[in-house]
C-alpha positions in Angstrom: -99.9 -49.8 68.1 -103.3 -50.2 66.5 -104.8 -53.7 66.0 -107.4 -55.3 63.7 -109.4 -58.5 64.3 -109.0 -61.8 62.5 -112.2 -61.1 60.5 -110.9 -57.7 59.4 -107.6 -59.3 58.4 -109.5 -61.9 56.5 -111.3 -59.3 54.4 -108.1 -57.4 53.9 -106.0 -60.4 52.7 -108.7 -62.6 51.1 -107.9 -65.7 53.2 -110.2 -67.5 55.7 -110.5 -66.6 59.4 -109.4 -70.2 60.2 -106.2 -69.9 58.2 -105.3 -66.6 59.8 -105.8 -68.1 63.3 -103.5 -71.0 62.2 -100.8 -68.5 61.0 -101.1 -66.6 64.2 -100.6 -69.7 66.3 -97.6 -70.6 64.2 -96.1 -67.1 64.9 -96.1 -66.3 61.2 -97.9 -63.0 61.5 -95.5 -60.5 63.1 -96.8 -58.8 66.2 -100.0 -60.8 66.5 -101.2 -61.2 70.1 -103.7 -63.5 71.7 -106.2 -61.9 74.1 -108.4 -64.5 75.7 -109.5 -66.7 72.8 -109.1 -64.0 70.1 -106.1 -63.0 68.1 -105.4 -59.4 67.4 -103.2 -58.4 64.5 -101.2 -55.2 64.1 -102.7 -52.7 61.6 -99.3 -52.6 59.9 -98.9 -56.3 59.6 -97.7 -57.6 56.2 -99.5 -60.3 54.2 -98.5 -63.7 55.7 -96.7 -65.7 53.1 -97.6 -69.5 53.1 -94.9 -72.1 53.0 -97.3 -74.4 51.2 -96.9 -72.3 48.1 -94.8 -73.9 45.4 -91.3 -72.6 44.9 -90.3 -71.3 41.4 -86.6 -71.6 42.1 -84.5 -72.7 39.1 -80.9 -73.6 40.1 -78.2 -74.1 37.6 -74.7 -75.5 37.7 -75.8 -78.6 39.7 -74.8 -81.1 37.1 -71.6 -79.6 35.9 -69.2 -81.5 38.2 -68.0 -85.1 37.8 -68.0 -86.6 41.3 -66.7 -90.0 40.2 -63.2 -89.4 41.6 -64.5 -88.2 44.9 -67.0 -91.1 45.1 -64.1 -93.6 44.5 -62.0 -92.0 47.2 -64.9 -92.1 49.8 -65.6 -95.7 48.9 -61.9 -96.7 49.5 -62.0 -94.9 52.8 -65.2 -96.6 53.9 -63.9 -100.0 52.9 -61.3 -99.6 55.7 -63.9 -99.5 58.4 -63.7 -100.0 61.3 -61.0 -97.4 61.6 -58.2 -97.6 64.2 -59.5 -96.0 67.4 -56.5 -93.8 68.0 -56.6 -92.5 64.4 -60.2 -91.6 64.6 -59.7 -89.8 67.9 -56.7 -87.8 66.6 -58.4 -86.9 63.3 -61.5 -85.8 65.2 -59.5 -83.6 67.5 -57.7 -82.1 64.5 -61.0 -81.5 62.7 -62.6 -79.8 65.7 -59.7 -77.4 66.1 -59.2 -76.7 62.4 -62.9 -76.3 61.7 -63.4 -74.0 64.7 -60.4 -71.9 63.9 -61.1 -71.3 60.3 -64.9 -70.8 60.6 -64.4 -68.2 63.3 -61.4 -66.6 61.6 -63.5 -66.1 58.5 -65.9 -64.0 60.7 -63.1 -61.9 62.2 -62.0 -63.9 65.3 -58.3 -63.2 65.9 -57.4 -66.4 67.7 -54.6 -68.2 65.9 -54.8 -71.9 65.2 -52.6 -72.8 68.2 -54.5 -70.3 70.4 -57.8 -71.9 69.4 -56.4 -75.3 70.4 -55.3 -74.0 73.8 -58.6 -72.3 74.4 -60.5 -75.6 73.7 -58.2 -77.2 76.3 -59.5 -74.7 78.9 -56.7 -72.2 79.0 -57.3 -68.4 78.7 -55.2 -66.4 76.2 -54.1 -63.0 77.4 -55.0 -60.1 75.1 -57.9 -61.8 73.6 -61.5 -60.9 74.3 -64.0 -63.0 76.2 -66.2 -63.1 73.1 -63.4 -64.7 71.1 -62.9 -67.3 73.7 -66.6 -68.0 73.8 -66.8 -68.2 70.0 -64.2 -71.1 70.0 -65.9 -73.0 72.9 -69.4 -72.5 71.5 -68.4 -73.7 68.0 -66.9 -76.9 69.4 -70.2 -77.5 71.3 -72.2 -76.9 68.1 -70.0 -79.5 66.3 -70.8 -82.0 69.1 -74.5 -81.1 68.7 -74.6 -81.9 65.0 -72.7 -85.1 65.6 -75.5 -86.0 68.1 -78.2 -85.2 65.6 -76.5 -87.5 63.0 -76.0 -90.4 65.5 -79.7 -90.1 66.5 -80.7 -90.1 62.8 -82.8 -87.0 63.3 -84.1 -85.1 60.4 -82.9 -81.6 59.9 -85.6 -79.1 61.1 -86.0 -75.4 61.9 -85.8 -76.4 65.6 -82.4 -78.0 65.2 -81.1 -75.1 63.1 -82.2 -72.7 65.9 -80.5 -74.9 68.5 -77.3 -74.9 66.5 -77.4 -71.1 66.3 -78.3 -70.8 70.0 -75.1 -72.7 70.8 -73.0 -70.4 68.5 -74.2 -67.3 70.4 -74.5 -68.7 73.9 -73.1 -66.2 76.4 -72.4 -63.8 73.6 -75.9 -62.5 72.6 -78.6 -64.3 74.6 -81.3 -62.0 73.3 -80.8 -63.1 69.7 -79.5 -66.7 70.2 -81.7 -69.1 68.3 -84.2 -66.4 67.3 -84.9 -65.2 63.7 -83.9 -61.5 63.2 -86.6 -58.8 63.4 -84.9 -56.2 61.4 -83.5 -55.9 57.9 -79.8 -56.3 57.1 -77.3 -55.8 54.4 -74.0 -57.7 53.8 -70.9 -55.7 53.2 -69.1 -56.3 49.8 -72.0 -58.5 48.6 -74.4 -57.7 45.8 -77.1 -59.9 47.3 -79.4 -58.2 49.7 -81.0 -60.6 52.2 -84.8 -60.8 52.3 -86.9 -58.6 54.6 -87.2 -59.8 58.2 -91.0 -60.6 57.9 -90.3 -63.0 55.1 -87.9 -65.2 57.1 -90.4 -67.6 58.7 -91.9 -68.4 55.3 -88.5 -68.8 53.6 -87.1 -71.0 56.3 -90.1 -73.3 56.1 -89.8 -73.3 52.3 -86.1 -74.2 52.7 -86.9 -77.2 54.9 -89.5 -78.4 52.4 -87.1 -78.1 49.5 -84.4 -79.8 51.5 -86.5 -82.8 52.6 -88.5 -83.3 49.4 -86.8 -81.9 46.3 -83.1 -82.4 47.1 -83.2 -86.1 48.2 -81.8 -87.5 44.9 -79.0 -85.0 44.6 -75.4 -85.9 45.1 -74.4 -85.2 48.8 -72.0 -82.4 47.8 -74.6 -80.7 45.7 -77.2 -81.1 48.5 -74.7 -79.7 51.1 -73.9 -76.7 48.8 -77.6 -75.9 48.3 -78.3 -76.2 52.1 -75.4 -73.9 53.0 -76.1 -71.5 50.1 -79.8 -71.1 50.4 -79.7 -70.9 54.2 -77.1 -68.1 54.2 -79.0 -66.4 51.4 -82.0 -66.1 53.7 -79.6 -64.8 56.5 -82.3 -65.6 59.1 -80.3 -64.5 62.2 -78.9 -61.1 63.1 -75.4 -62.7 63.6 -73.8 -66.1 63.3 -75.3 -67.1 59.9 -71.9 -67.9 58.4 -70.8 -70.3 61.2 -74.2 -71.9 61.3 -74.2 -72.4 57.5 -70.8 -74.1 57.6 -72.1 -76.4 60.3 -75.1 -77.2 58.2 -72.8 -77.9 55.2 -70.8 -80.5 57.2 -73.9 -81.9 58.8 -75.2 -82.9 55.4 -71.9 -84.3 54.2 -71.4 -86.4 57.4 -75.0 -87.6 57.3 -74.4 -88.9 53.8 -71.1 -90.6 55.0 -68.9 -88.1 53.3 -66.1 -86.3 55.1 -66.6 -82.9 56.8 -64.6 -80.2 55.1 -62.7 -77.1 56.2 -63.3 -73.9 54.3 -60.0 -72.2 55.0 -59.6 -68.6 56.1 -57.1 -68.1 53.2 -59.9 -68.8 50.7 -62.3 -66.4 52.3 -62.5 -64.1 49.3 -63.1 -66.9 46.8 -65.7 -68.5 49.2 -67.7 -65.2 49.5 -67.5 -64.6 45.8 -68.8 -68.1 45.0 -71.7 -67.6 47.4 -72.5 -64.2 45.9 -72.7 -65.7 42.4 -75.0 -68.4 43.7 -77.2 -65.9 45.5 -77.5 -63.4 42.6 -77.7 -65.9 39.7 -78.8 -69.2 41.3 -75.8 -70.8 39.6 -74.0 -73.0 42.0 -71.2 -74.3 39.8 -68.4 -72.3 41.4 -69.6 -73.0 44.9 -69.9 -76.7 44.3 -66.4 -76.9 42.9 -65.1 -75.2 46.0 -66.7 -77.8 48.2 -65.7 -80.6 46.0 -62.0 -79.5 46.1 -62.2 -79.3 49.9 -63.7 -82.8 49.9 -60.8 -84.1 47.8 -58.3 -82.5 50.2 -60.0 -84.2 53.2 -60.1 -87.5 51.5 -56.4 -87.4 50.6 -55.6 -86.8 54.2 -57.6 -89.9 55.3 -56.2 -92.1 52.6 -52.6 -91.1 53.4 -53.2 -91.9 57.1 -54.9 -95.2 56.4 -52.1 -96.1 54.0 -54.5 -96.7 51.2 -52.8 -96.4 47.8 -54.2 -94.8 44.7 -55.9 -96.7 42.0 
């Protein structure tokens, strides 16, 4: 591989030597290596995109859903706090199993719901692969991790997203766990083509900026839809993007005191279709409705178990 100096890259790209050194230290120029005090940049390196640049994204469909019914349901649930301890424990156990089963099943894991429960209890299922067992165990650990982030009131960051992903692929693909992909990919049956691998660092930085600054005033369901949708649109990892995105979706809902939802395996086709519409048109109406419907289902379960009547 042939290399050029920082000064040569500065002339090529029209940005200062100092900025290039900063981009190199932030690992945002693919293949750049430090030799002594000097950075050397591959001759073939692409122009480094800057996350400080303003986004020109124009989302639509964000204001098309009336959340008043959901907000009332969540208010009625929260008014029952503190919840009975045993109820919380049983609902949490059900959530972990259902969430793990459905999220993995969407990606092709063949464990049944009952088999997933048994695996999480530490029992091996004959005829199932080691990877399928690890996917169940790892997903549970990733749920525990996002619960910890929420309880610690930590802000969402690229670091935490990489940690979530690292848990998802732990023991399955150690080489790629928690690391952005370094090759281009396509998604079968989707019109959307994920961005090129060298754009990922910039796009992920831009996503965190949008999330932390531009989406603050949005309704929690809209915010969670955008976080899930825009993350998986980038498709930053070689594998595990879907499971990570659904963890991020519920992270946001839980952080805003809404209920975690289950995107069921049976609705896989509708789920993927809603995402593809959002990715190719930036219209999130269909995807937001899908999440809202799941939130209503979760709220109805809580209200029935808490014996809270309807208005």
